[in-house]
N, C-alpha and C positions, 0 to 999 in steps of 0.2 A: 191220634186228636193233630187238628192242624190249625197252624197260629190262623189269627187273623190275619195279616200281609196274603198267608199262600188262600183265605179266602177271597179278600179283596184281588184279589189277582183273579185269583176265578169268574168272579161277581160279573168283573169289569170286561173283561176278555169275551167275558159272555155273549158283549150287548152288542157291538159291535163284528158283524160274520165279514170273518175276511178268504169266508172260501167261493170266492167267484171273479172270476178278470175283472184290473182295474179301467177306471176310461180315461181315457186320454186327452187334449185340444192337439190340435194340427193348426201354424201357423205357416204353410209355406215348410219349408224344410228344418223348422223344430217341433219339438212334441214333445211333449213334456205331459203327465200324468196331472191331473185333477189334485190326488192328497200332493204331493209336491205342490206346487202352484198355489193352495192355500198355506205351505208352511211360507212359504218364501212373502204371499206377501203377510201373511201376522210376521212376521219377520221386521220386515221395510218398515211398520207401522211401531214396534214395540221403538228398534231405534231410530225415528222420528219421536214419538214422545217418551223417549229419552232425552231428545237434546232443544224438545219445546218446553220441558216441565220443569220448572231449579230446582237446584239443590239447595236443602237447610244447612243452613254455616251454622256450624256454631259460636256466640258469641256475638251475633245480629251485627246493628251498625252494616255500616255502607260498603263501598266494594274496594275489593283495593285493587 
């Protein structure tokens, strides 16, 4: 009997077909895959959100 995590990995792995060549974007001498470009863009968005969204400070009050 398979564990739940093994079943989930199998189900999620079957949703994306990885049996084909990657797609690439060329800008002169720069070549990057669409997957890597997507990850970089998401990382930049998370970084910007981490800077802009204020953190909750326990104890309330004003600025220190």
